[in-house]
VMD Tcl script that builds the backbone (N, CA, C; Angstrom):
set m [mol new atoms 192]
animate dup $m
set s [atomselect $m all]
$s set {name element resname resid chain x y z} {
  {N N MET 1 A -54.869 213.501 6.581}
  {CA C MET 1 A -56.055 213.641 7.401}
  {C C MET 1 A -57.152 214.110 6.617}
  {N N HIS 2 A -58.359 213.467 6.684}
  {CA C HIS 2 A -59.459 213.854 6.039}
  {C C HIS 2 A -60.428 214.785 6.648}
  {N N SER 3 A -60.900 215.580 6.191}
  {CA C SER 3 A -61.824 216.625 6.858}
  {C C SER 3 A -63.290 216.166 6.657}
  {N N THR 4 A -64.080 216.896 7.408}
  {CA C THR 4 A -65.671 216.436 7.239}
  {C C THR 4 A -66.300 217.023 5.937}
  {N N LEU 5 A -65.411 218.124 5.232}
  {CA C LEU 5 A -65.859 218.364 3.877}
  {C C LEU 5 A -65.709 217.332 2.926}
  {N N ASP 6 A -64.605 216.672 2.966}
  {CA C ASP 6 A -64.388 215.598 2.070}
  {C C ASP 6 A -65.248 214.304 2.140}
  {N N LEU 7 A -65.550 214.179 3.437}
  {CA C LEU 7 A -66.574 213.050 3.630}
  {C C LEU 7 A -68.141 213.461 3.068}
  {N N ARG 8 A -68.334 214.815 3.279}
  {CA C ARG 8 A -69.664 215.114 2.806}
  {C C ARG 8 A -69.648 215.115 1.239}
  {N N VAL 9 A -68.552 215.657 0.676}
  {CA C VAL 9 A -68.497 215.558 -0.748}
  {C C VAL 9 A -68.608 214.046 -1.410}
  {N N LEU 10 A -67.776 213.182 -0.750}
  {CA C LEU 10 A -67.946 211.735 -1.165}
  {C C LEU 10 A -69.209 211.346 -0.962}
  {N N LEU 11 A -69.995 211.496 0.145}
  {CA C LEU 11 A -71.385 211.144 0.291}
  {C C LEU 11 A -72.281 211.461 -0.753}
  {N N SER 12 A -72.125 212.767 -1.039}
  {CA C SER 12 A -72.932 213.513 -2.001}
  {C C SER 12 A -72.814 212.843 -3.464}
  {N N LEU 13 A -71.469 212.437 -3.688}
  {CA C LEU 13 A -71.229 211.775 -5.137}
  {C C LEU 13 A -71.923 210.390 -5.145}
  {N N VAL 14 A -71.884 209.752 -3.867}
  {CA C VAL 14 A -72.524 208.412 -3.824}
  {C C VAL 14 A -73.890 208.383 -4.038}
  {N N GLU 15 A -74.450 209.368 -3.452}
  {CA C GLU 15 A -76.059 209.480 -3.562}
  {C C GLU 15 A -76.382 209.911 -4.893}
  {N N GLU 16 A -75.811 210.815 -5.660}
  {CA C GLU 16 A -75.898 210.952 -6.993}
  {C C GLU 16 A -75.762 209.792 -7.891}
  {N N ARG 17 A -74.781 209.062 -7.697}
  {CA C ARG 17 A -74.485 207.807 -8.454}
  {C C ARG 17 A -75.680 206.912 -8.288}
  {N N GLU 18 A -76.027 206.552 -7.096}
  {CA C GLU 18 A -77.104 205.657 -6.749}
  {C C GLU 18 A -78.511 206.202 -7.349}
  {N N ALA 19 A -78.752 207.451 -7.302}
  {CA C ALA 19 A -79.996 207.949 -7.814}
  {C C ALA 19 A -79.872 207.757 -9.223}
  {N N ARG 20 A -78.878 208.047 -9.915}
  {CA C ARG 20 A -78.857 207.863 -11.427}
  {C C ARG 20 A -79.032 206.413 -11.692}
  {N N LEU 21 A -78.431 205.531 -11.005}
  {CA C LEU 21 A -78.572 204.030 -11.368}
  {C C LEU 21 A -80.246 203.630 -11.184}
  {N N ARG 22 A -80.661 204.284 -10.193}
  {CA C ARG 22 A -82.141 203.893 -9.933}
  {C C ARG 22 A -82.931 204.207 -11.069}
  {N N ARG 23 A -82.669 205.534 -11.527}
  {CA C ARG 23 A -83.444 206.090 -12.579}
  {C C ARG 23 A -83.141 205.279 -14.030}
  {N N THR 24 A -82.050 204.669 -14.346}
  {CA C THR 24 A -81.767 204.170 -15.623}
  {C C THR 24 A -81.894 202.704 -15.626}
  {N N SER 25 A -82.009 201.949 -14.386}
  {CA C SER 25 A -81.982 200.442 -14.529}
  {C C SER 25 A -83.347 199.833 -14.677}
  {N N LEU 26 A -83.573 198.925 -15.396}
  {CA C LEU 26 A -84.871 198.342 -15.474}
  {C C LEU 26 A -85.048 197.378 -14.439}
  {N N PRO 27 A -86.187 197.104 -13.913}
  {CA C PRO 27 A -86.547 196.059 -12.756}
  {C C PRO 27 A -86.360 194.670 -13.386}
  {N N ILE 28 A -85.546 193.916 -12.518}
  {CA C ILE 28 A -85.252 192.573 -12.998}
  {C C ILE 28 A -86.476 191.787 -13.243}
  {N N GLU 29 A -87.507 191.993 -12.432}
  {CA C GLU 29 A -88.807 191.186 -12.508}
  {C C GLU 29 A -89.407 191.468 -13.764}
  {N N LEU 30 A -89.484 192.747 -14.242}
  {CA C LEU 30 A -90.010 193.197 -15.539}
  {C C LEU 30 A -89.415 192.316 -16.710}
  {N N ALA 31 A -88.049 192.387 -16.671}
  {CA C ALA 31 A -87.199 191.870 -17.767}
  {C C ALA 31 A -87.445 190.383 -17.828}
  {N N ALA 32 A -87.686 189.769 -16.707}
  {CA C ALA 32 A -87.817 188.217 -16.629}
  {C C ALA 32 A -89.086 187.943 -17.152}
  {N N GLN 33 A -90.194 188.858 -17.093}
  {CA C GLN 33 A -91.506 188.349 -17.490}
  {C C GLN 33 A -91.420 188.497 -19.051}
  {N N HIS 34 A -90.676 189.256 -19.712}
  {CA C HIS 34 A -90.794 189.629 -21.127}
  {C C HIS 34 A -89.823 188.565 -21.848}
  {N N ARG 35 A -89.016 187.807 -21.199}
  {CA C ARG 35 A -88.164 186.930 -21.670}
  {C C ARG 35 A -88.740 185.846 -22.761}
  {N N PRO 36 A -89.930 185.227 -22.419}
  {CA C PRO 36 A -90.501 184.312 -23.385}
  {C C PRO 36 A -90.990 184.974 -24.666}
  {N N VAL 37 A -91.473 186.142 -24.427}
  {CA C VAL 37 A -91.963 186.974 -25.590}
  {C C VAL 37 A -90.849 187.188 -26.501}
  {N N ARG 38 A -89.708 187.721 -25.726}
  {CA C ARG 38 A -88.532 188.012 -26.638}
  {C C ARG 38 A -88.042 186.881 -27.407}
  {N N ARG 39 A -87.973 185.896 -26.829}
  {CA C ARG 39 A -87.417 184.512 -27.381}
  {C C ARG 39 A -88.408 184.060 -28.475}
  {N N TRP 40 A -89.773 184.170 -28.426}
  {CA C TRP 40 A -90.644 183.640 -29.532}
  {C C TRP 40 A -90.427 184.783 -30.634}
  {N N VAL 41 A -90.330 186.061 -30.497}
  {CA C VAL 41 A -90.097 186.952 -31.392}
  {C C VAL 41 A -88.738 186.724 -32.135}
  {N N GLY 42 A -87.701 186.335 -31.314}
  {CA C GLY 42 A -86.447 185.985 -32.070}
  {C C GLY 42 A -86.558 184.743 -32.909}
  {N N ARG 43 A -87.283 183.743 -32.366}
  {CA C ARG 43 A -87.401 182.656 -33.383}
  {C C ARG 43 A -88.265 182.900 -34.590}
  {N N GLN 44 A -89.298 183.781 -34.513}
  {CA C GLN 44 A -89.986 184.167 -35.701}
  {C C GLN 44 A -89.031 184.886 -36.635}
  {N N LEU 45 A -88.194 185.844 -36.190}
  {CA C LEU 45 A -87.298 186.619 -37.054}
  {C C LEU 45 A -86.329 185.768 -37.708}
  {N N VAL 46 A -85.827 184.692 -36.996}
  {CA C VAL 46 A -84.807 183.677 -37.550}
  {C C VAL 46 A -85.535 182.873 -38.631}
  {N N ARG 47 A -86.735 182.495 -38.356}
  {CA C ARG 47 A -87.459 181.711 -39.341}
  {C C ARG 47 A -87.814 182.420 -40.660}
  {N N PHE 48 A -88.159 183.711 -40.422}
  {CA C PHE 48 A -88.424 184.572 -41.511}
  {C C PHE 48 A -87.202 184.934 -42.268}
  {N N GLY 49 A -86.100 185.058 -41.640}
  {CA C GLY 49 A -84.856 185.461 -42.274}
  {C C GLY 49 A -84.279 184.319 -43.062}
  {N N SER 50 A -84.503 183.007 -42.548}
  {CA C SER 50 A -83.892 181.966 -43.273}
  {C C SER 50 A -84.762 181.509 -44.477}
  {N N ARG 51 A -86.165 181.873 -44.403}
  {CA C ARG 51 A -87.061 181.709 -45.560}
  {C C ARG 51 A -86.561 182.845 -46.612}
  {N N LEU 52 A -86.403 183.895 -46.129}
  {CA C LEU 52 A -86.062 185.030 -47.026}
  {C C LEU 52 A -84.774 184.747 -47.833}
  {N N ALA 53 A -83.754 184.213 -46.990}
  {CA C ALA 53 A -82.496 184.031 -47.704}
  {C C ALA 53 A -82.492 182.823 -48.826}
  {N N GLY 54 A -83.552 181.996 -48.717}
  {CA C GLY 54 A -83.748 180.981 -49.501}
  {C C GLY 54 A -84.313 181.385 -50.916}
  {N N GLU 55 A -84.850 182.641 -50.885}
  {CA C GLU 55 A -85.537 183.090 -52.224}
  {C C GLU 55 A -84.526 183.373 -53.248}
  {N N PRO 56 A -84.844 183.166 -54.431}
  {CA C PRO 56 A -83.938 183.130 -55.579}
  {C C PRO 56 A -83.360 184.647 -55.695}
  {N N THR 57 A -84.233 185.670 -55.462}
  {CA C THR 57 A -83.673 186.958 -55.438}
  {C C THR 57 A -82.644 187.437 -54.458}
  {N N MET 58 A -82.601 186.600 -53.369}
  {CA C MET 58 A -81.690 187.009 -52.184}
  {C C MET 58 A -80.385 186.199 -52.505}
  {N N ARG 59 A -80.199 185.372 -53.378}
  {CA C ARG 59 A -79.027 184.667 -53.516}
  {C C ARG 59 A -78.096 185.421 -54.310}
  {N N PRO 60 A -76.676 185.341 -54.062}
  {CA C PRO 60 A -75.717 186.063 -54.784}
  {C C PRO 60 A -75.839 185.740 -56.245}
  {N N VAL 61 A -75.399 186.651 -57.067}
  {CA C VAL 61 A -75.451 186.451 -58.503}
  {C C VAL 61 A -74.840 185.184 -59.018}
  {N N ARG 62 A -73.557 184.867 -58.571}
  {CA C ARG 62 A -72.709 183.729 -58.782}
  {C C ARG 62 A -73.418 182.406 -58.407}
  {N N ALA 63 A -74.248 182.393 -57.507}
  {CA C ALA 63 A -75.016 181.130 -57.092}
  {C C ALA 63 A -76.045 180.767 -57.986}
  {N N ARG 64 A -76.640 181.710 -58.738}
  {CA C ARG 64 A -77.705 181.507 -59.542}
  {C C ARG 64 A -77.457 180.640 -60.701}
}
mol reanalyze $m
mol bondsrecalc $m
mol representation Tube
mol addrep $m
């Protein structure tokens, strides 16, 4: 049989967890707005990395 004290403790734990989740989670709308920018930056980094990997100084010694 559960007492009212158990219920109060459980409710306080649930409230603490929900408050922590609200503080740490990013708004979904904000993340969706920045997605095209992140994709563009990612494409630029991949382009730069592939160009950098083609440089003679970046190739392994055996491949030269």
